[in-house]
C-alpha positions in Angstrom: 1.8 -13.9 -14.9 -0.3 -10.9 -14.3 0.6 -8.0 -12.1 -2.2 -8.9 -9.7 -0.8 -12.4 -9.3 2.7 -11.1 -8.6 1.5 -8.6 -6.0 -0.8 -11.2 -4.4 2.0 -13.8 -4.3 4.7 -11.4 -2.9 2.4 -10.0 -0.3 1.3 -13.4 0.8 5.0 -14.6 1.0 6.0 -11.5 3.0 3.2 -12.1 5.5 3.8 -15.8 5.8 7.5 -15.3 6.5 6.8 -12.5 9.0 5.1 -15.2 11.1 7.8 -17.9 10.5 10.8 -15.6 11.3 11.7 -13.9 14.5 14.0 -11.0 15.6 16.8 -12.2 17.8 18.4 -10.4 20.8 20.9 -8.8 18.5 18.1 -7.3 16.4 18.7 -9.5 13.4 16.1 -11.5 11.5 16.3 -15.2 12.3 14.4 -18.5 11.8 12.3 -19.4 14.9 15.0 -22.0 15.7 17.6 -19.3 16.1 19.5 -19.5 12.8 20.2 -15.9 11.8 19.4 -14.8 8.2 22.4 -13.4 6.3 22.6 -9.7 5.5 21.0 -9.8 2.0 21.0 -6.1 1.0 23.5 -5.6 -1.9 23.4 -1.8 -1.4 24.2 -2.0 2.3 26.9 -4.7 1.7 28.5 -2.6 -1.0 28.2 0.9 0.3 27.3 0.6 4.0 24.2 2.7 3.4 20.7 1.4 4.1 18.5 0.9 1.0 14.8 1.9 1.2 13.8 -1.6 2.3 16.5 -2.2 4.9 14.7 -3.1 8.1 11.4 -3.9 6.5 11.7 -7.6 7.1 12.3 -7.1 10.8 9.5 -4.5 11.0 7.0 -7.0 9.4 8.2 -9.7 11.9 7.6 -7.4 14.8 4.3 -6.3 13.5 3.2 -9.9 13.2 3.9 -10.2 17.0 2.1 -6.9 17.9 5.2 -4.9 18.6 4.1 -1.8 16.6 6.3 0.8 18.3 9.5 -1.2 17.9 8.5 -2.1 14.3 8.1 1.6 13.5 11.4 2.4 15.1 13.1 -0.1 12.8 11.4 1.1 9.6 9.0 4.1 9.8 7.0 2.9 6.7 6.8 -0.7 8.1 3.3 -0.4 9.8 1.7 1.2 6.7 3.3 -1.2 4.3 2.3 -4.2 6.5 -1.3 -3.0 6.5 -1.1 -2.5 2.7 0.2 -6.0 2.3 -2.7 -7.4 4.2 -5.1 -5.4 2.1 -3.6 -6.8 -1.1 -5.0 -10.3 -0.3 -8.7 -9.5 -0.6 -8.2 -6.8 -3.2 -6.0 -8.8 -5.6 -8.2 -11.9 -5.1 -11.3 -9.9 -5.9 -9.6 -8.4 -9.0 -8.4 -11.9 -10.3 -11.7 -13.7 -9.6 -13.9 -11.0 -11.2 -11.3 -10.3 -13.9 -11.7 -6.6 -13.3 -9.4 -4.7 -15.7 -7.2 -2.1 -14.0 -9.0 0.8 -15.7 -12.4 -0.3 -14.3 -11.1 -0.4 -10.7 -11.7 2.4 -8.2 -9.1 5.1 -8.7 -7.8 4.9 -5.1 -7.1 1.2 -5.6 -5.2 1.8 -8.8 -2.7 4.0 -6.9 -1.7 1.4 -4.3 1.5 0.4 -6.0 2.6 4.1 -6.3 1.6 4.8 -2.7 3.7 1.9 -1.4 6.8 3.0 -3.3 6.4 6.6 -2.2 5.9 5.5 1.4 9.0 3.4 1.2 11.1 6.2 -0.2 9.8 8.8 2.3 10.6 6.4 5.2 14.1 6.0 3.8 14.6 9.7 3.4 13.5 10.3 7.0 15.9 7.6 8.2 18.8 9.0 6.2 18.1 12.5 7.5 18.2 11.2 11.0 14.8 12.6 11.8 13.4 9.3 13.1 
């Protein structure tokens, strides 16, 4: 499976689940019926330290409900990565339909994966430093 298909599929799944899930009163991700999701982060479960993605699910859920400030408070990079996930759908669909090789794509679009990773790591560093 091509990289474009993977990114399109994962972005689509993340966005679909952000509408199917909710954040309960305790601040945990849960199914709309109220069943909490288990803590799935191996790094947090093992070391007690948040990983770069901790809070991203809850941030996406809140963004799907228009709660931007709360989503950014949970994960600083959440709003940017959420927008980037939405942008993946038309971009990856275009690339797959037109069979555009990565080298022939606009340079800015070829850097999206790296920008997403750097954004995730910067948000994590800011959170660990206690700045936000």
